[in-house]
SERO-4910 file (N, C-alpha, C, O; in steps of 0.05 Angstrom, whole numbers):
BEGIN
 pado doro    nc1    nc2    nc3   cac1   cac2   cac3    cc1    cc2    cc3    oc1    oc2    oc3
  Met    A   -335   -207   -298   -315   -207   -277   -310   -236   -267   -329   -249   -258
  Thr    A   -286   -245   -268   -280   -272   -259   -278   -273   -229   -265   -257   -216
  Ala    A   -292   -293   -217   -292   -296   -188   -265   -305   -178   -251   -320   -192
  Ile    A   -258   -295   -155   -233   -303   -142   -236   -332   -132   -256   -338   -119
  Gln    A   -216   -349   -138   -217   -376   -129   -202   -379   -102   -179   -372   -100
  Tyr    A   -216   -390    -82   -202   -395    -57   -218   -416    -41   -242   -419    -44
  Asn    A   -203   -429    -23   -216   -450     -6   -222   -438     21   -213   -416     27
  Pro    A   -236   -453     39   -243   -442     65   -219   -433     82   -221   -413     96
  Glu    A   -197   -447     79   -173   -440     95   -162   -413     85   -154   -396    102
  Glu    A   -162   -409     59   -152   -383     48   -170   -360     57   -161   -338     64
  Tyr    A   -196   -365     57   -215   -345     65   -211   -338     95   -212   -314    102
  Gln    A   -205   -358    111   -200   -353    140   -175   -337    144   -174   -320    161
  Ile    A   -155   -342    128   -130   -327    129   -135   -298    123   -124   -280    136
  Phe    A   -151   -293    103   -158   -266     95   -175   -252    117   -172   -229    123
  Gln    A   -194   -267    129   -210   -256    151   -192   -247    174   -195   -225    184
  Thr    A   -172   -263    181   -153   -256    202   -137   -232    195   -133   -214    212
  Phe    A   -127   -231    171   -112   -208    161   -128   -182    163   -118   -162    174
  Leu    A   -153   -183    153   -169   -158    153   -176   -148    181   -175   -124    186
  Glu    A   -182   -167    199   -188   -158    227   -163   -147    240   -165   -127    255
  Asn    A   -139   -159    236   -115   -148    247   -107   -122    235    -96   -105    249
  Ala    A   -113   -118    210   -105    -94    195   -122    -70    203   -111    -48    206
  Cys    A   -148    -74    205   -165    -51    210   -189    -56    228   -206    -39    232
  Gly    A   -190    -80    240   -211    -86    259   -237    -96    247   -255   -104    262
  Ile    A   -240    -96    221   -265   -105    208   -267   -135    209   -249   -150    202
  Val    A   -290   -144    219   -296   -173    220   -311   -181    195   -334   -172    191
  Leu    A   -299   -197    179   -312   -206    154   -326   -232    160   -313   -253    167
  Gly    A   -352   -232    158   -368   -256    165   -363   -279    147   -352   -276    125
  Asp    A   -371   -303    157   -366   -328    141   -383   -329    116   -378   -345     98
  Asn    A   -403   -311    114   -421   -311     90   -416   -287     73   -434   -279     57
  Lys    A   -393   -274     74   -387   -250     59   -369   -254     35   -354   -236     27
  His    A   -369   -279     24   -352   -285      2   -357   -266    -22   -339   -259    -37
  Tyr    A   -382   -258    -25   -389   -241    -48   -375   -214    -46   -369   -202    -67
  Leu    A   -370   -204    -21   -356   -179    -18   -327   -181    -27   -316   -163    -40
  Val    A   -315   -204    -21   -287   -208    -29   -285   -208    -60   -268   -195    -71
  Asn    A   -304   -221    -72   -304   -222   -102   -309   -195   -114   -296   -187   -133
  Ser    A   -330   -181   -104   -338   -156   -117   -317   -134   -112   -315   -116   -129
  Arg    A   -303   -135    -90   -285   -113    -83   -256   -118    -89   -240    -99    -90
  Leu    A   -248   -143    -92   -219   -149    -95   -212   -160   -122   -188   -161   -129
  Ser    A   -231   -169   -138   -225   -182   -163   -208   -164   -181   -188   -172   -192
  Lys    A   -217   -139   -184   -202   -120   -201   -174   -116   -191   -155   -115   -207
  Leu    A   -171   -112   -165   -145   -107   -153   -126   -131   -157   -103   -127   -164
  Leu    A   -136   -155   -153   -119   -178   -157   -110   -181   -186    -87   -189   -192
  Arg    A   -127   -174   -205   -119   -175   -233    -98   -154   -239    -78   -160   -252
  Glu    A   -102   -130   -228    -83   -109   -233    -55   -115   -222    -35   -108   -233
  Glu    A    -55   -129   -199    -30   -135   -185    -19   -162   -193      2   -171   -183
  Asn    A    -33   -176   -211    -25   -202   -220    -21   -222   -197     -1   -236   -195
  Ile    A    -40   -222   -179    -40   -240   -156    -61   -261   -160    -84   -255   -167
  Ala    A    -54   -286   -155    -71   -309   -162    -91   -316   -141   -112   -327   -147
  Ser    A    -85   -311   -115   -103   -321    -94   -102   -303    -70    -85   -285    -68
  Leu    A   -121   -307    -51   -122   -292    -26    -97   -297    -10    -86   -279      3
  Thr    A    -88   -322    -10    -63   -329      5    -39   -314     -5    -23   -303     10
  Asp    A    -37   -313    -32    -15   -298    -44    -17   -268    -38      4   -255    -34
  Leu    A    -41   -258    -37    -45   -230    -31    -35   -223     -3    -20   -205      1
  Val    A    -44   -239     17    -35   -235     45     -5   -238     47      8   -222     61
  Ser    A      6   -259     34     34   -264     35     50   -240     24     71   -232     35
  Lys    A     41   -230      1     54   -207    -11     54   -183      6     74   -168      8
  Ile    A     32   -178     20     30   -155     38     49   -159     62     63   -140     70
  Asp    A     49   -183     73     66   -189     97     96   -187     91    112   -182    109
  Asn    A    103   -191     66    131   -191     58    142   -163     52    166   -159     48
  Val    A    125   -143     52    134   -116     47    143   -102     72    129   -104     93
  Val    A    166    -90     72    176    -75     95    172    -46     91    176    -35     69
  Gly    A    162    -32    112    157     -3    110    131      3     97    111    -11    101
  Met    A    130     25     81    106     33     68     94     10     51    109     -3     37
  Asn    A     68      6     54     55    -16     41     31     -7     26      8     -9     36
  Pro    A     34      3      1     11     12    -14     -9    -10    -21    -33     -4    -23
  Leu    A      0    -35    -24    -18    -56    -30    -38    -61     -6    -62    -65    -10
  Lys    A    -27    -60     18    -44    -63     42    -65    -41     43    -88    -46     49
  Ser    A    -57    -17     37    -76      6     36    -97      2     16   -121      8     20
  Lys    A    -90     -8     -8   -109    -13    -29   -130    -34    -21   -154    -31    -27
  Val    A   -121    -55     -7   -139    -76      2   -159    -65     22   -183    -70     21
  Ile    A   -148    -50     42   -166    -38     62   -186    -19     50   -209    -19     57
  Glu    A   -176     -3     31   -194     16     18   -216      1      3   -240      9      4
  Ala    A   -209    -21    -10   -229    -36    -26   -249    -49     -8   -273    -51    -15
  Met    A   -241    -58     16   -259    -73     34   -274    -55     53   -292    -64     68
  Thr    A   -267    -29     54   -281    -11     72   -306     -1     59   -306      8     36
  Thr    A   -328     -2     73   -353      8     63   -353     39     62   -348     52     82
  Asn    A   -359     50     39   -360     79     36   -389     89     30   -392    110     17
  Glu    A   -408     74     39   -436     81     35   -444    104     54   -440    102     78
  Thr    A   -454    125     43   -462    148     60   -482    165     45   -485    163     21
  Leu    A   -495    183     60   -514    202     48   -518    226     66   -508    226     88
  Trp    A   -531    246     56   -535    271     71   -556    267     93   -577    255     89
  Phe    A   -550    278    117   -568    278    139   -580    250    145   -604    247    149
  Arg    A   -562    230    144   -570    202    147   -585    197    173   -576    205    194
  Asp    A   -607    184    171   -625    176    193   -641    200    204   -661    195    218
  Gly    A   -633    224    198   -649    247    206   -647    256    235   -640    279    240
  Phe    A   -652    238    254   -655    246    282   -630    259    294   -633    278    310
  Pro    A   -605    250    288   -582    263    301   -580    293    293   -571    309    309
  Phe    A   -590    299    270   -588    327    260   -610    344    270   -611    368    264
  Glu    A   -629    333    284   -649    348    299   -641    350    328   -644    371    341
  Ile    A   -631    328    340   -621    329    368   -598    348    371   -596    363    391
  Leu    A   -581    349    351   -557    366    353   -563    395    359   -553    406    378
  Pro    A   -580    408    343   -586    436    349   -606    440    371   -603    458    388
  Glu    A   -627    423    372   -648    427    391   -640    421    420   -650    434    439
  Thr    A   -623    401    424   -615    393    451   -587    400    457   -582    415    477
  Ile    A   -568    391    441   -539    394    448   -529    422    444   -518    434    463
  Phe    A   -533    434    420   -523    461    416   -537    481    434   -525    500    443
  Thr    A   -563    476    439   -578    494    457   -567    493    485   -564    513    499
  Glu    A   -560    468    494   -548    465    521   -521    480    522   -516    494    542
  Tyr    A   -505    477    501   -479    491    501   -482    521    500   -466    536    512
  Lys    A   -502    530    485   -507    559    484   -515    569    512   -505    590    520
  Asn    A   -532    555    526   -540    563    553   -516    562    573   -516    577    592
  Gln    A   -497    545    567   -472    544    584   -452    565    575   -431    568    587
  Lys    A   -459    580    555   -441    601    543   -415    589    534   -394    601    536
  Lys    A   -417    566    522   -394    552    511   -387    565    484   -404    568    467
  Asn    A   -362    573    481   -353    588    458   -345    570    434   -350    577    411
  Gln    A   -333    547    440   -323    529    419   -334    501    423   -333    490    445
  Val    A   -344    490    402   -355    463    402   -340    446    381   -339    453    358
  Lys    A   -327    424    391   -312    407    373   -327    381    368   -337    368    387
  Ile    A   -329    373    343   -345    350    336   -329    331    318   -316    340    299
  Leu    A   -330    306    325   -315    285    309   -335    269    293   -355    260    303
  Ser    A   -329    265    267   -344    247    250   -326    224    243   -308    226    226
  Ala    A   -331    201    256   -314    177    251   -324    162    227   -348    159    223
  Ala    A   -305    151    212   -311    136    187   -329    154    169   -351    146    161
  Cys    A   -318    178    163   -334    199    150   -338    194    120   -353    209    108
  Ser    A   -323    175    109   -326    169     80   -321    194     63   -302    208     68
  Ser    A   -339    199     44   -335    221     25   -344    248     35   -346    267     19
  Gly    A   -350    250     61   -354    277     72   -383    285     77   -387    307     88
  Gln    A   -403    269     70   -430    278     73   -438    284    102   -451    303    108
  Glu    A   -428    267    120   -436    270    148   -423    296    160   -438    312    171
  Pro    A   -397    300    159   -386    325    170   -397    350    157   -400    370    171
  Tyr    A   -402    349    131   -413    373    118   -442    377    127   -451    400    129
  Ser    A   -457    355    131   -484    358    142   -484    371    169   -500    388    176
  Ile    A   -465    363    186   -462    374    213   -455    404    210   -466    421    225
  Ser    A   -438    411    192   -430    439    188   -454    456    179   -457    479    187
  Ile    A   -471    445    162   -495    459    154   -514    464    178   -524    486    181
  Ile    A   -517    443    195   -533    447    219   -521    468    237   -536    484    249
  Ala    A   -495    468    240   -481    489    256   -486    516    245   -491    536    260
  Asp    A   -486    519    218   -490    545    206   -519    554    210   -524    577    217
  Glu    A   -538    536    208   -566    543    212   -571    551    241   -585    570    247
  Phe    A   -558    537    260   -561    544    288   -549    571    294   -560    587    308
  Ser    A   -525    576    283   -512    602    288   -528    626    278   -529    646    291
  Lys    A   -541    622    255   -558    644    244   -583    649    260   -593    671    262
  Lys    A   -593    628    272   -617    631    289   -610    641    317   -627    652    331
  Asn    A   -585    637    325   -575    645    352   -551    663    349   -529    656    360
  Phe    A   -554    685    336   -531    701    328   -515    711    353   -491    713    351
  Gly    A   -529    716    375   -515    727    398   -500    706    414   -486    713    433
  Ala    A   -502    681    407   -489    659    422   -459    659    419   -444    650    436
  Asn    A   -449    670    396   -420    672    391   -406    645    394   -386    643    408
  Met    A   -418    624    382   -406    597    384   -391    590    358   -400    595    336
  Gln    A   -367    579    362   -351    570    340   -352    539    339   -350    526    359
  Phe    A   -354    529    315   -356    500    311   -332    489    295   -325    500    274
  Gln    A   -319    469    306   -297    456    292   -304    426    288   -309    412    307
  Ile    A   -304    417    263   -312    390    256   -289    375    244   -277    385    225
  Val    A   -283    352    254   -261    335    243   -273    309    233   -286    295    247
  Gly    A   -267    304    207   -276    278    195   -252    260    193   -231    268    183
  Ile    A   -255    235    202   -233    216    200   -242    191    185   -266    184    186
  Asp    A   -224    179    170   -230    154    155   -203    140    150   -182    153    150
  Ile    A   -205    114    146   -181     98    140   -173    100    111   -150     93    104
  Asp    A   -191    109     94   -187    109     65   -178    136     56   -193    155     54
  Gln    A   -152    139     49   -141    165     41   -153    175     15   -157    199     12
  Ser    A   -158    157     -4   -169    166    -29   -197    178    -26   -204    198    -39
  Ile    A   -213    166     -9   -240    177     -4   -239    203     11   -256    220      7
  Leu    A   -219    206     28   -215    232     42   -207    254     22   -216    277     26
  Asn    A   -192    247      2   -185    267    -18   -210    277    -32   -213    301    -38
  Asn    A   -229    259    -38   -254    267    -49   -270    285    -30   -283    304    -38
  Ala    A   -269    278     -4   -284    293     15   -273    322     17   -288    341     20
  Arg    A   -247    325     15   -235    352     17   -243    369     -7   -247    393     -4
  Glu    A   -246    357    -30   -255    372    -54   -284    381    -51   -291    402    -61
  Ala    A   -300    365    -37   -328    372    -31   -344    376    -56   -362    393    -56
  Lys    A   -338    360    -76   -354    362   -101   -370    337   -105   -360    314   -102
  Tyr    A   -396    340   -111   -414    317   -113   -431    319   -138   -440    341   -146
  Glu    A   -437    297   -150   -455    296   -172   -484    300   -162   -490    296   -139
  Ser    A   -501    308   -180   -529    314   -173   -543    290   -160   -558    292   -141
  Met    A   -537    266   -170   -549    241   -159   -541    237   -130   -557    229   -114
  Ala    A   -515    243   -124   -506    240    -96   -519    261    -78   -525    255    -55
  Leu    A   -524    284    -88   -538    305    -72   -567    298    -67   -578    306    -46
  Ala    A   -579    283    -85   -607    277    -82   -612    258    -59   -635    255    -50
  Arg    A   -591    245    -49   -595    226    -27   -594    240      0   -573    240     14
  Gly    A   -617    251      8   -620    262     34   -618    292     36   -624    304     57
  Leu    A   -611    306     14   -607    335     15   -632    348      2   -639    341    -21
  Ser    A   -644    367     16   -667    381      5   -658    401    -16   -635    410    -17
  Glu    A   -676    408    -34   -670    427    -55   -663    454    -44   -646    468    -54
  Glu    A   -677    461    -22   -672    487     -9   -643    489      2   -629    509     -2
  Arg    A   -634    468     15   -606    468     25   -586    466      2   -564    477      4
  Lys    A   -593    452    -18   -575    450    -42   -570    477    -53   -547    484    -59
  Gln    A   -591    493    -57   -588    519    -69   -574    539    -50   -560    557    -59
  Arg    A   -577    535    -24   -565    553     -5   -536    547      1   -520    566      5
  Tyr    A   -529    522      1   -502    514     11   -484    502    -10   -461    494     -4
  Phe    A   -492    501    -35   -475    490    -56   -474    508    -80   -492    523    -86
  Asn    A   -451    507    -94   -447    522   -118   -443    502   -141   -426    484   -139
  Gln    A   -457    506   -163   -454    488   -186   -429    494   -201   -423    517   -208
  Gln    A   -414    473   -208   -390    474   -224   -391    453   -245   -383    430   -240
  Gly    A   -402    460   -268   -405    440   -290   -424    418   -282   -447    424   -275
  Asn    A   -415    393   -282   -432    371   -275   -432    365   -245   -445    346   -236
  Tyr    A   -418    382   -229   -415    377   -201   -426    401   -185   -429    423   -195
  Trp    A   -432    395   -160   -440    416   -141   -420    415   -118   -415    394   -106
  Gln    A   -408    438   -111   -388    440    -90   -400    453    -65   -413    474    -67
  Val    A   -394    442    -42   -402    454    -17   -389    482    -15   -365    485    -21
  Asn    A   -404    502     -7   -393    529     -7   -371    532     15   -369    516     33
  Ala    A   -356    554     11   -331    557     27   -337    560     57   -322    549     73
  Asp    A   -359    573     65   -365    576     93   -370    549    107   -360    544    129
  Ile    A   -384    531     94   -389    505    105   -364    488    106   -359    475    126
  Arg    A   -347    490     85   -322    475     85   -303    485    105   -286    469    116
  Ser    A   -304    511    112   -284    522    130   -284    511    158   -265    512    173
  Arg    A   -307    499    166   -309    488    193   -299    459    194   -295    448    216
  Val    A   -293    447    171   -288    418    170   -259    413    161   -249    424    141
  Thr    A   -246    396    176   -220    385    167   -221    355    167   -238    343    180
  Phe    A   -203    343    151   -203    314    148   -176    302    155   -155    314    148
  Arg    A   -176    279    168   -151    265    175   -154    235    170   -175    224    175
  Glu    A   -133    223    160   -132    194    157   -128    182    185   -109    190    199
  His    A   -145    163    192   -142    151    218   -156    124    219   -178    121    209
  Asn    A   -143    105    231   -153     78    235   -165     76    263   -152     82    283
  Leu    A   -191     69    265   -204     68    291   -191     48    311   -197     49    335
  Met    A   -174     30    301   -161     11    318   -135     23    330   -122     10    346
  Gln    A   -128     47    321   -103     59    331   -109     79    354   -133     85    359
  Ser    A    -89     90    366    -92    109    388   -106    134    378   -102    143    355
  Tyr    A   -123    146    395   -138    170    389   -124    195    401   -135    217    397
  Ala    A   -102    191    414    -90    213    429    -84    238    412    -87    260    420
  Ser    A    -75    233    387    -68    255    370    -92    271    360    -88    293    349
  Leu    A   -116    261    363   -140    274    353   -149    296    372   -163    315    364
  Gly    A   -142    294    398   -151    314    417   -177    307    430   -186    284    429
  Lys    A   -190    327    442   -215    324    457   -238    335    441   -235    354    425
  Phe    A   -262    323    445   -286    331    430   -309    334    449   -310    322    470
  Asp    A   -329    349    440   -354    352    455   -376    333    445   -393    325    460
  Val    A   -374    327    419   -393    309    407   -378    290    388   -361    299    373
  Val    A   -385    264    388   -374    245    370   -396    231    355   -415    220    367
  Phe    A   -394    231    329   -411    214    311   -395    189    304   -374    191    291
  Cys    A   -405    166    311   -392    141    304   -415    122    296   -421    103    309
  Arg    A   -427    128    273   -453    116    266   -449     95    244   -434     99    224
  Asn    A   -462     72    248   -462     51    228   -433     41    223   -426     34    201
  Val    A   -417     42    244   -389     34    243   -384      9    260   -371    -10    251
  Leu    A   -393      9    284   -387    -13    303   -397    -40    294   -387    -60    302
  Ile    A   -417    -40    276   -428    -65    267   -408    -82    252   -412   -106    249
  Tyr    A   -386    -70    243   -366    -84    228   -344    -96    245   -326   -110    235
  Phe    A   -345    -91    272   -323    -99    289   -331   -121    308   -354   -126    313
  Ser    A   -311   -136    318   -315   -157    337   -324   -144    364   -322   -120    368
  Ala    A   -335   -161    382   -344   -152    408   -322   -138    423   -326   -117    435
  Gln    A   -298   -150    423   -275   -138    438   -267   -111    426   -261    -92    440
  Ser    A   -267   -110    399   -259    -85    386   -280    -64    391   -273    -40    395
  Lys    A   -305    -71    393   -326    -51    400   -321    -40    427   -323    -16    432
  Lys    A   -314    -57    446   -308    -48    474   -284    -29    474   -284     -8    487
  Asp    A   -263    -36    459   -239    -20    457   -245      8    445   -236     28    455
  Ile    A   -260      8    423   -266     33    409   -283     51    427   -278     75    429
  Leu    A   -304     39    440   -321     56    457   -306     66    481   -311     89    490
  Ser    A   -287     51    492   -271     60    514   -254     84    506   -252    104    521
  Arg    A   -242     83    482   -226    105    472   -242    129    465   -234    152    468
  Leu    A   -266    124    454   -284    147    448   -292    161    473   -293    186    474
  Ala    A   -298    146    494   -305    158    520   -282    175    531   -286    197    542
  Ala    A   -257    165    527   -234    180    537   -229    206    522   -217    224    532
  Met    A   -238    207    497   -233    231    481   -255    252    483   -252    274    473
  Leu    A   -277    245    497   -298    264    500   -293    282    524   -283    273    545
  Asn    A   -300    307    522   -300    325    544   -321    318    564   -340    304    556
  Pro    A   -320    326    590   -340    319    609   -368    326    599   -373    348    590
  Gly    A   -386    307    602   -414    311    593   -417    310    563   -438    317    552
  Gly    A   -396    301    548   -398    300    519   -417    279    509   -426    261    524
  Tyr    A   -424    281    483   -445    264    471   -434    246    450   -415    253    435
  Leu    A   -447    222    447   -439    203    427   -464    195    412   -485    187    423
  Phe    A   -463    196    385   -484    187    368   -475    160    355   -453    159    343
  Leu    A   -492    140    357   -488    115    342   -510    113    321   -528    130    319
  Gly    A   -508     92    304   -528     87    283   -554     80    296   -556     71    319
  Ala    A   -575     82    280   -603     78    290   -606     49    301   -622     45    320
  Ser    A   -592     30    290   -595      2    299   -573     -7    317   -571    -31    324
  Glu    A   -555     11    326   -532      4    342   -538     10    372   -554     27    378
  Ser    A   -524     -4    389   -527      0    418   -501     -5    432   -483    -19    422
  Ile    A   -497      8    455   -473      3    471   -476    -17    493   -458    -24    507
  Val    A   -501    -28    495   -506    -48    515   -486    -71    512   -482    -81    490
  Gln    A   -475    -80    534   -455   -102    536   -427    -93    527   -408   -108    531
  Tyr    A   -424    -69    516   -398    -60    506   -386    -37    522   -362    -33    521
  Ser    A   -402    -22    536   -391      1    551   -411      9    573   -435      9    570
  Glu    A   -399     17    596   -414     28    618   -407     57    623   -413     68    644
  Ser    A   -395     70    603   -385     97    606   -406    119    599   -401    142    604
  Phe    A   -429    110    589   -449    129    579   -476    124    591   -484    102    598
  Asn    A   -491    146    593   -520    145    599   -535    148    573   -528    165    556
  Met    A   -556    132    570   -573    135    547   -593    158    551   -607    158    571
  Ile    A   -593    177    533   -611    200    535   -632    197    514   -627    198    490
  Arg    A   -657    194    523   -679    192    504   -692    219    499   -699    233    518
  Thr    A   -694    227    474   -706    252    467   -730    246    449   -733    224    439
  Pro    A   -748    266    445   -771    261    427   -762    253    399   -777    241    383
  Lys    A   -737    260    391   -727    255    365   -713    228    362   -712    217    340
  Gly    A   -702    218    385   -686    194    384   -667    192    407   -670    206    427
  Val    A   -648    174    405   -629    168    427   -602    179    421   -591    177    399
  Val    A   -589    190    442   -562    198    442   -549    190    468   -563    188    488
  Tyr    A   -523    185    468   -510    176    493   -493    198    504   -479    212    489
  Gln    A   -494    202    531   -478    222    544   -458    210    563   -465    192    578
  Leu    A   -434    220    562   -413    210    579   -421    214    608   -429    236    616
  Lys    A   -417    193    624   -424    195    653   -404    213    667   -381    215    659
  Pro    A   -413    226    688   -395    243    704   -372    227    716   -355    238    730
***
């Protein structure tokens, strides 16, 4: 693979474009990402440089498939089942139990930057296990996965995964219970899929159309944004949560310096943030 040739000024132009397009801050030492993720695209589009790429995108009026392709290529789609573990223990033991005691009938959960669907389907599995253990609670769960990458969302909707992808975080017991084998793939069963819907959405855009939620997963996402963008995103996440709603961040992420809208709740399993009254 031939490396993309560009000078520091061209790299800076592309950094500015990417942050304006989707909020992602590309560090000064991330040249390898540009080469690994854009080389093929530039060859296919017969584009010689990063400057030409940005210029070509800027000159398109209306629908811009090239811009979408660049964002898709630069967006991290790394994910796995039950990632980090602790949120999927806090969810049933603390949050779902609290809602059951409140006799809450419907629980809405958002999975931001959901990639190929492992997180929202993991949440749906937890919801199913909780419902079976608490049959009389009569709780309905609605899970919405959002991502900026339409192509990866199409994969998420199909809910088909190779065995190697399932091995990353999924136990054999859950695999046998919640998946059906189809040739070389395993598909999430219909009951688990029925709780989950997917929508294309840019975290830098308005959240008004998404509605209100009781729990938001926004994990391992904020690390890619500037300080101001983190503040903006957390402010909008707070506004979309119902009173007393919960926010999960990644294990290494924190809202310190970025938001005063949440209380940190420490549990034996880990940390979750709750919207202040």
